C-alpha positions in Angstrom: -1.5 -52.3 30.8 -3.4 -51.1 27.6 -2.0 -50.2 24.2 -3.0 -46.6 23.0 -4.2 -46.7 19.4 -5.4 -44.4 16.7 -8.7 -44.0 15.2 -9.2 -46.5 12.4 -7.3 -49.3 14.2 -9.1 -52.7 14.5 -9.4 -52.6 18.3 -12.2 -51.2 20.2 -12.6 -50.8 24.0 -15.2 -52.0 26.3 -15.6 -52.2 30.0 -15.5 -55.5 32.0 -17.8 -56.2 35.1 -15.1 -54.6 37.2 -15.1 -51.3 35.4 -11.7 -51.8 33.8 -11.1 -50.9 30.2 -10.1 -53.8 28.1 -9.6 -54.4 24.4 -12.0 -56.3 22.0 -10.7 -57.7 18.7 -12.6 -57.7 15.5 -11.7 -61.3 15.0 -10.9 -62.7 11.6 -10.4 -60.0 8.8 -10.0 -60.7 5.2 -7.6 -57.8 4.3 -5.0 -56.9 6.7 -3.9 -53.8 4.7 -7.2 -52.3 5.1 -6.7 -52.0 8.9 -3.3 -50.3 9.0 -3.3 -46.6 10.1 -1.2 -44.4 8.0 0.6 -43.2 11.1 0.7 -46.5 13.1 4.3 -45.7 14.2 3.0 -42.9 16.5 1.2 -45.4 18.7 2.9 -48.8 18.8 6.2 -48.1 20.5 5.0 -48.5 24.1 5.6 -50.9 26.9 4.1 -53.8 25.0 6.6 -53.2 22.1 9.4 -53.9 24.6 7.7 -57.0 25.9 6.8 -58.5 22.5 10.2 -57.8 21.0 12.4 -57.8 24.0 14.6 -60.7 22.9 15.6 -58.8 19.7 15.7 -55.2 20.7 16.5 -55.2 24.4 19.3 -57.8 24.7 22.5 -56.5 26.1 24.6 -59.2 24.4 23.1 -58.7 20.9 23.4 -54.9 21.3 27.1 -55.3 22.2 27.6 -57.5 19.3 26.0 -55.1 17.0 28.2 -52.2 18.2 31.2 -54.4 17.7 30.2 -54.7 14.0 29.5 -51.0 13.6 33.0 -50.2 15.1 34.5 -52.5 12.6 32.6 -51.0 9.7 33.1 -47.3 10.7 36.6 -46.2 11.8 35.9 -43.5 14.2 37.6 -42.0 17.3 35.9 -41.2 20.7 35.2 -37.6 19.4 33.2 -38.6 16.3 29.8 -37.0 16.4 27.1 -39.5 15.8 23.4 -39.3 15.5 21.5 -42.4 16.4 18.2 -41.7 14.5 15.1 -43.6 15.5 17.2 -44.8 18.5 14.4 -46.4 20.3 15.2 -47.0 23.9 18.8 -45.9 23.2 20.4 -49.2 23.3 23.1 -48.4 20.7 23.6 -44.9 22.0 24.0 -46.1 25.6 26.5 -48.9 24.5 28.6 -46.4 22.6 28.7 -44.1 25.8 29.7 -47.1 27.9 32.7 -47.6 25.6 33.8 -43.9 25.8 32.2 -42.5 22.6 30.6 -39.5 24.0 29.7 -37.8 20.7 26.7 -40.0 20.3 23.2 -38.6 20.8 19.8 -40.2 20.0 16.5 -39.2 18.5 13.2 -40.9 18.2 9.6 -40.1 17.8 8.5 -42.3 20.7 8.1 -40.2 23.9 7.9 -43.4 26.0 11.1 -44.8 24.5 13.0 -41.5 24.9 12.0 -41.4 28.4 13.0 -45.0 28.8 16.6 -44.0 27.4 16.9 -41.0 29.6 16.1 -43.0 32.7 18.6 -45.6 31.9 21.3 -43.1 31.2 20.5 -41.5 34.6 20.7 -44.8 36.3 24.1 -45.5 34.9 25.4 -42.1 35.4 25.8 -41.3 31.7 25.3 -38.0 30.2 24.1 -39.4 26.9 21.6 -36.8 25.2 18.3 -38.1 23.9 15.7 -36.1 22.0 12.1 -36.7 20.7 11.7 -35.9 16.9 10.3 -36.9 13.5 13.0 -38.6 11.4 11.6 -36.5 8.4 12.2 -33.3 10.2 15.6 -33.5 11.9 16.1 -30.2 13.8 19.9 -30.2 13.8 21.7 -27.5 11.6 23.4 -28.8 8.5 27.0 -29.9 8.8 26.6 -31.3 12.3 27.4 -34.9 12.4 30.2 -37.2 11.2 27.9 -40.2 11.2 24.1 -40.9 11.2 22.9 -44.4 12.1 19.3 -45.8 11.4 19.5 -49.2 13.0 17.2 -52.1 14.2 15.1 -52.0 11.0 13.8 -48.5 11.9 13.5 -47.5 8.2 10.5 -47.9 5.9 7.7 -47.1 8.4 6.1 -44.3 6.4 3.3 -44.8 3.9 5.2 -43.4 0.8 8.7 -43.8 -0.6 8.8 -39.9 -0.8 8.7 -39.9 3.1 11.5 -42.3 3.3 13.4 -40.1 0.9 12.8 -37.1 3.2 14.4 -39.1 5.9 17.5 -39.6 3.8 17.7 -36.0 2.4 17.4 -34.7 5.9 20.3 -37.1 7.0 22.3 -35.8 4.0 21.7 -32.3 5.2 23.0 -32.8 8.8 26.1 -34.8 7.9 29.3 -33.1 7.4 31.3 -33.3 4.1 32.4 -36.9 3.8 30.0 -38.0 6.7 28.7 -41.6 6.6 25.1 -43.0 6.8 24.8 -46.4 8.3 21.5 -48.0 7.3 20.3 -51.4 9.0 17.1 -52.6 7.6 15.3 -55.9 6.6 16.2 -57.7 3.5 13.1 -57.1 1.3 13.7 -59.8 -1.1 14.3 -62.4 1.4 11.3 -61.3 3.5 8.9 -61.4 0.5 9.6 -65.1 0.0 10.2 -66.2 3.7 7.9 -64.4 5.9 5.8 -66.4 8.3 2.0 -66.0 7.4 1.1 -67.1 11.1 3.2 -67.2 14.3 2.7 -67.4 18.0 4.9 -67.2 21.0 4.8 -66.5 24.8 6.4 -63.1 25.3 6.8 -63.8 29.0 4.9 -66.0 31.5 1.8 -63.9 31.2 1.7 -62.5 27.5 0.9 -64.6 24.7 1.3 -63.1 21.1 -0.3 -64.1 17.8 0.9 -62.6 14.6 -0.7 -62.7 11.1 1.3 -61.4 8.0 0.6 -60.8 4.4 2.1 -58.8 1.6 0.4 -55.5 0.6 -1.5 -55.5 -2.8 1.5 -53.9 -4.7 4.0 -56.2 -2.9 5.9 -53.6 -1.6 5.1 -53.8 2.0 4.7 -56.5 4.6 1.6 -56.0 6.8 1.5 -57.4 10.3 -1.2 -58.0 12.8 -0.3 -58.5 16.4 -2.8 -59.8 18.9 -1.4 -59.8 22.5 -3.4 -61.6 25.3 -2.8 -61.5 28.9 -3.6 -64.7 30.8 -5.6 -62.6 33.4 -6.9 -59.7 31.3 -7.6 -61.2 28.1 -6.7 -59.4 24.8 -4.8 -56.2 25.7 -3.8 -55.1 22.0 -4.8 -55.9 18.6 -2.7 -53.7 16.3 -1.7 -53.5 12.8 1.4 -52.0 11.2 3.4 -52.2 7.9 7.0 -51.8 6.8 8.3 -51.1 3.3 10.4 -54.0 1.7 13.5 -52.8 0.0 15.9 -55.1 -1.8 19.7 -54.3 -1.8 19.3 -52.6 -5.3 16.3 -50.7 -4.3 17.8 -49.1 -1.2 21.0 -48.3 -3.0 19.0 -46.4 -5.6 17.1 -44.4 -2.9 20.2 -43.3 -1.0 21.8 -42.2 -4.3 18.6 -40.2 -5.0 19.2 -38.5 -1.7 22.5 -37.4 -2.8 24.9 -40.3 -1.4 27.5 -41.9 -3.1 30.1 -44.7 -2.3 27.3 -47.0 -1.5 28.7 -50.4 0.1 26.9 -53.4 1.4 28.5 -55.2 4.4 27.9 -58.4 6.1 24.5 -57.7 8.1 23.8 -58.1 11.8 23.0 -61.6 12.9 19.6 -61.8 14.4 19.0 -64.1 17.3 16.3 -65.0 19.7 16.9 -66.5 23.2 13.5 -67.8 23.0 14.2 -69.4 19.6 10.9 -68.0 18.4 9.5 -65.6 15.7 12.2 -63.1 14.5 9.7 -61.4 12.1 11.4 -58.4 10.0 14.7 -59.0 11.7 15.2 -62.5 10.4 17.7 -61.3 7.7 19.0 -57.7 7.4 20.9 -55.5 5.0 23.8 -53.5 6.3 24.5 -50.5 4.1 27.0 -47.5 4.3 27.2 -44.4 2.0 29.0 -41.2 1.9 27.7 -37.5 1.9 30.0 -36.0 -0.7 29.2 -32.2 -0.6 31.0 -28.8 -0.3 32.8 -27.9 2.9 31.3 -24.5 3.1 27.3 -24.1 2.7 26.4 -22.7 -0.5 24.1 -20.0 1.0 23.2 -18.3 4.2 19.8 -19.9 4.0 21.2 -23.3 4.3 23.3 -22.6 7.3 22.3 -19.4 9.2 25.3 -17.9 10.8 23.7 -16.1 13.8 26.7 -14.1 14.8 25.5 -10.6 15.6 23.6 -11.1 18.9 22.0 -8.2 20.8 21.3 -8.8 24.5 18.3 -6.8 25.9 18.1 -6.5 29.8 16.6 -4.3 32.3 17.2 -0.6 32.6 19.5 0.4 35.5 18.4 3.9 35.1 14.9 3.3 36.0 13.4 2.3 39.3 12.5 -1.4 39.8 9.7 -2.0 42.2 10.6 -5.7 42.7 13.9 -4.9 44.2 14.0 -4.0 47.7 15.4 -0.5 47.2 13.7 -0.1 43.9 17.2 0.4 42.2 19.9 -1.7 40.7 22.5 -2.4 43.4 26.0 -3.7 43.2 24.6 -7.4 43.4 22.7 -6.6 40.2 25.9 -5.1 38.4 27.9 -8.0 39.6 25.4 -10.5 38.0 25.5 -8.5 34.8 29.4 -8.7 34.7 29.0 -12.5 35.2 26.8 -12.6 32.4 29.2 -10.7 30.0 32.0 -12.8 31.1 30.2 -16.0 30.3 28.9 -14.8 26.9 32.3 -13.6 26.0 33.7 -17.0 26.7 31.4 -18.7 24.1 33.2 -16.9 21.4 32.1 -16.9 17.6 29.2 -14.2 18.3 29.4 -10.5 18.2 27.5 -9.3 21.3 25.9 -6.0 21.7 24.1 -4.9 25.0 21.1 -2.7 25.1 19.5 -1.5 28.3 18.2 1.9 27.7 14.5 1.4 27.3 13.6 4.9 26.5 15.5 4.6 23.1 15.1 0.9 22.7 12.6 0.9 20.1 14.4 3.6 17.9 17.8 1.7 18.3 16.3 -1.8 17.4 14.7 -0.3 14.5 17.9 1.3 13.2 19.9 -2.0 13.7 17.2 -4.6 12.5 19.0 -5.2 9.3 22.2 -6.2 11.3 20.8 -8.3 14.1 20.8 -12.1 13.7 19.2 -12.7 17.1 18.1 -11.0 20.2 19.0 -12.7 23.5 16.0 -11.4 25.4 17.0 -11.3 29.1 14.7 -8.5 29.9 12.7 -10.5 32.6 12.2 -7.3 34.5 9.8 -6.2 31.9 9.7 -3.0 29.6 10.8 0.1 31.7 11.3 -2.4 34.6 7.6 -3.0 34.9 7.1 -6.7 35.4 3.4 -6.3 33.9 5.1 -5.3 30.5 7.6 -8.4 30.3 5.6 -9.3 27.1 6.2 -5.8 25.7 9.8 -6.6 24.7 9.1 -9.7 22.5 6.0 -7.8 21.2 8.3 -5.1 20.0 10.7 -7.5 18.3 7.9 -9.3 16.7 6.6 -6.0 15.1 10.2 -5.2 14.0 10.7 -8.8 12.5 13.7 -9.4 14.7 14.2 -13.1 15.9 14.7 -13.6 19.6 15.2 -16.1 22.3 12.6 -17.3 24.7 8.7 -17.3 24.9 6.6 -14.9 22.9 3.9 -12.3 24.2 1.1 -14.7 24.4 2.9 -17.3 26.5 4.2 -14.6 28.7 0.8 -13.2 29.3 -0.8 -16.6 30.0 1.9 -17.5 32.5 1.7 -14.3 34.3 -1.7 -15.1 35.3 -1.4 -18.0 38.0 -5.1 -18.8 38.0 -5.3 -19.0 34.2 -2.3 -21.6 34.3 -4.1 -23.5 36.9 -7.2 -23.9 34.8 -5.1 -25.1 31.9 -3.3 -27.5 33.9 -6.5 -28.8 35.4 -8.1 -29.1 32.0 -5.1 -31.2 31.1 -5.6 -33.6 34.0 -2.6 -32.1 35.9 -3.0 -31.7 39.6 -3.0 -28.1 41.3 -3.5 -27.2 45.0 -7.0 -26.6 46.1 -7.6 -22.9 45.9 -9.9 -19.9 45.2 -9.3 -16.6 43.3 -10.5 -13.6 45.1 -11.8 -11.2 42.4 -11.2 -7.4 42.8 -15.1 -6.8 43.4 -15.2 -9.6 45.9 -15.3 -8.4 49.6 -16.1 -11.7 51.1 -13.9 -14.8 51.5 -14.7 -18.5 52.0 -13.5 -19.0 55.5 -14.4 -22.6 55.6 -11.2 -23.6 53.8 -8.9 -26.2 55.2 -5.9 -24.5 56.8 -3.0 -24.0 56.3 -3.1 -21.9 53.1 -0.9 -19.6 51.3 -2.1 -16.1 50.1 -0.3 -14.5 47.0 -1.0 -12.1 44.2 -2.4 -13.7 41.2 -0.3 -11.7 38.9 3.6 -11.7 39.1 6.7 -13.5 39.4 10.0 -13.4 41.2 8.1 -14.4 44.5 6.8 -10.8 44.6 4.4 -10.5 47.5 5.1 -14.0 49.0 6.5 -13.7 52.5 6.5 -15.7 55.6 3.1 -13.9 56.7 1.6 -15.3 53.4 1.2 -18.7 55.1 -1.8 -18.6 57.3 -3.4 -21.1 59.8 -6.6 -19.4 60.9 -9.5 -17.3 59.3 -8.1 -14.2 61.2 -4.7 -14.6 59.8 -6.3 -15.1 56.4 -8.1 -11.8 56.5 -4.9 -10.0 57.4 -2.9 -11.5 54.8 -5.4 -10.8 52.1 -5.6 -7.1 53.4 -1.8 -6.9 53.3 -1.6 -7.9 49.7 -4.3 -5.5 48.7 -2.6 -2.7 50.4 0.7 -3.6 48.7 -0.6 -4.3 45.3 -3.8 -2.5 45.0 -7.5 -3.3 45.6 -7.8 -3.8 41.8 -5.8 -6.9 41.6 -7.1 -10.4 42.1 -5.6 -12.5 44.9 -5.0 -16.3 44.9 -5.5 -18.4 48.0 -4.3 -21.9 47.7 -3.9 -24.9 50.0 -0.3 -24.8 51.5 1.6 -28.0 50.6 4.0 -29.3 53.1 6.1 -31.7 51.1 9.1 -31.3 49.0 9.5 -27.9 47.2 10.7 -28.8 43.6 12.0 -27.1 40.6 12.2 -28.6 37.1 14.2 -26.9 34.4 14.1 -27.6 30.6 16.4 -26.2 28.1 15.3 -26.5 24.4 11.9 -27.0 22.8 9.9 -30.2 23.5 8.7 -32.4 22.2 11.6 -32.9 19.8 14.8 -31.0 20.9 15.2 -30.4 24.7 17.3 -31.3 27.8 15.6 -32.2 31.0 17.8 -30.7 33.9 18.1 -32.6 37.1 15.1 -31.8 39.4 16.1 -29.8 42.6 14.3 -29.3 46.0 14.8 -26.4 48.5 16.6 -27.5 51.6 14.8 -25.9 54.6 16.7 -27.8 57.3 18.4 -24.7 58.4 15.3 -22.5 58.9 14.4 -21.9 62.7 11.3 -23.9 64.0 8.1 -22.1 63.3 8.9 -20.5 60.0 6.9 -21.6 57.0 8.9 -23.7 54.6 8.8 -21.4 51.5 11.1 -20.0 49.0 9.6 -16.5 48.8 10.7 -13.0 48.4 12.7 -13.0 51.5 14.9 -15.9 50.1 15.7 -14.2 46.9 16.0 -10.5 48.0 16.7 -9.9 51.7 20.2 -10.7 52.8 19.3 -10.2 56.6 16.5 -12.8 56.5 16.8 -16.3 57.8 15.4 -17.4 54.4 18.6 -15.8 52.7 20.6 -18.2 50.6 18.5 -21.3 51.1 20.4 -24.2 49.5 19.0 -26.3 46.7 19.8 -29.9 46.5 19.1 -32.8 44.0 16.0 -34.4 45.0 15.0 -38.1 45.4 11.6 -39.0 44.1 9.8 -42.2 43.5 10.1 -43.2 39.9 6.3 -42.9 39.1 6.2 -39.4 40.8 9.3 -38.2 38.8 7.8 -39.6 35.5 4.4 -37.9 36.1 6.1 -34.6 37.0 8.4 -34.7 33.8 5.6 -35.8 31.4 3.4 -32.9 32.8 6.1 -30.4 32.3 6.7 -31.4 28.7 3.0 -31.3 27.8 2.7 -27.8 29.6 5.6 -26.6 27.7 4.0 -27.4 24.4 0.5 -26.4 25.4 1.6 -23.0 26.7 3.8 -22.4 23.7 6.9 -21.9 25.8 10.2 -21.8 23.9 13.8 -22.4 24.4 13.8 -22.6 28.2 11.5 -22.8 31.1 11.3 -23.6 34.8 8.3 -25.3 36.4 7.6 -25.1 40.2 6.0 -28.1 41.9 5.3 -29.1 45.5 4.2 -32.3 47.1 1.5 -32.6 49.6 1.6 -34.3 52.9 0.9 -37.8 51.2 3.7 -37.2 48.6 1.4 -36.2 45.7 2.7 -33.7 43.4 0.9 -30.7 42.4 1.9 -27.8 40.0 2.5 -24.3 41.4 3.7 -22.2 38.6 5.1 -22.1 35.0 8.0 -19.6 34.4 8.8 -19.1 30.7 12.1 -17.0 30.4 13.0 -17.8 34.0 15.8 -16.1 35.9 19.0 -16.3 34.0 21.5 -15.1 36.6 24.6 -17.1 37.6 23.2 -18.2 41.0 19.6 -18.8 40.2 17.6 -22.0 40.1 18.2 -22.6 36.4 22.0 -22.3 36.8 21.9 -24.6 39.9 20.1 -27.2 37.9 22.5 -26.7 35.0 25.5 -27.1 37.2 24.1 -30.5 38.4 23.8 -31.5 34.8 27.5 -30.9 34.4 27.0 -27.6 32.6 28.7 -24.3 33.4 27.0 -21.0 33.5 28.3 -20.4 30.0 27.2 -23.7 28.9 23.7 -22.9 30.1 23.4 -19.6 28.2 25.0 -21.4 25.1 22.4 -24.0 25.2 19.5 -21.3 25.3 21.2 -19.6 22.4 21.6 -22.9 20.6 18.0 -23.9 21.2 16.7 -20.7 19.7 19.1 -21.0 16.7 17.9 -24.6 16.0 14.2 -23.5 16.4 14.6 -20.6 14.1 16.4 -22.8 11.5 13.6 -25.3 11.6 10.9 -22.5 11.2 12.7 -21.2 8.3 13.2 -24.6 6.7 9.4 -25.3 7.1 8.7 -21.9 5.5 11.0 -22.5 2.6 9.7 -26.0 2.0 6.0 -24.7 2.0 6.9 -22.0 -0.5 8.8 -24.6 -2.6 5.9 -26.9 -2.5 3.8 -24.1 -4.1 6.2 -23.6 -6.9 6.6 -25.7 -10.1 9.1 -28.5 -9.5 12.4 -28.2 -11.2 15.1 -30.8 -12.0 17.5 -31.4 -9.2 21.2 -31.0 -10.2 22.6 -34.4 -8.9 26.2 -33.7 -9.8 28.3 -33.9 -6.8 31.4 -31.9 -5.9 34.8 -33.6 -5.0 35.0 -34.6 -1.4 37.5 -32.5 0.4 37.6 -34.2 3.8 36.5 -37.5 5.2 36.1 -37.5 8.9 35.5 -41.3 9.1 36.4 -44.0 6.8 34.4 -47.1 6.0 35.7 -50.6 5.6 34.9 -52.9 2.9 
């Protein structure tokens, strides 16, 4: 186990005689402060963090006692909305959920700790929500939470006080009128006089930790160096970090600068170590609460965008659709549309307009663009029902300056090309099936490939062109399958030939926008147990479109995967989502090979939205109704757009001359929670 680290850290890497990467320390250094990376917090919260601080941050008894104290300080009911900011591995959020407080969600910058929190929630059957995000850029809309907690000495990591103030002003923004901030941080005055310059301890039976500490030159931060040694591997981490030291008066001034009032200090959490060893920054802590007094109604639309006028764009039922078996919209399609309309109506609070006449689409959108808050782009058929023109609709909206849900033109173009996605994934170290792309001018095939293989069009979605004859076991069958695809789709289209994977057929769904704001839906697999012997186990065109096929209505079931396999799949999906610039929702198709090794098949931005599709099935397993799923997509787009506008506004403001902020506060109209002395 090695610790990832940024450039500029004191540690370097070398290889031992066995070829393993190990750490090498620089040995004694005169000035600890000189070796602290400005963004040390990006790298340090990894598996070693839980090992070296486990007695303080991962102890169930300590966590339960801290939640007892919080419930004494904050009078709240089970419906109180609470953000656990910088939640780490979610110890407080999960404890609140265990006690029935289901309005609590966690946010943290560490991908590792958030995944740890999600895994624990899943293991306990808790539906707690955890998101990745920077505390300085909280993506929630204003007036969202009754309480925001920053606990466990998770404040003061950034290099400047201005960054700490950005955290607090962001918290003020997302709190409701009368909302409360709870802040738990180290007692700076105590720590300046009582820190241990040197300490050492056994973190467990194999890890030995040595620490050096010193005050920064200005005396405002405590610098810590941590050298972690493994009894077999030697030094595995030599890392530096710093935390700002706030006195009670200092932190009270700062929260007031952020707009808070009614600042109160409470009896702090009592830190303990079951190993009776170094408590570090947790030795003595400040517990502070303060209140966000602000108007009940936002002062301007720019503060809280009211995206109430929503236009839904869908395929055109007047035009032929080559993907559908009869090339026309049938009763099943119209039933699906009625299900959509009913679900959106149940969400309320939005005025919905439906557009599906593609001949007049550009003209109508142009005439309405001053009235449209958001387009719900559900035109996965493509403009004029041409799947090759799916990107045309968002391109049209981009040209008109109309915000919309889902991925943009570039992402849709990338992901329509299966071979291109394979290349991107391979470049990122993500496994894909062995395969070859047959170009349009290539009349020869590599017939030495290992069978079985699957033959499919390189361009397309909705499993178009993938049928049971697409899985072939001989060179002769391969030639026949390639010929059939060319006759069906044209000789000017490339064809993809991939190894056919025989393991579990998996779908992964994401709602939201990684890496900071998303929900991972339960992973499902296709259940092929009802298929007759001899038929290939695939979820192709026949399973989705042909009701008289043995593939029709194949069930999807929750999958069971080894933890390491699941973690690798999830991590890869999140990285691909970001790399390919997907937005708001996406589905990823994977398959295991005969040895249980996962390989990526496809990335599907703007995946099928219908009530009985794979995304809806995964949402149902997550406890979400069809309407909930649609609402989550809309909500993800709204939060993304709000964040984009906030960043743009802040960028413009930074170019303008600063003005004095009016710090006068209106009278509080409603206090959703009360704070005890």
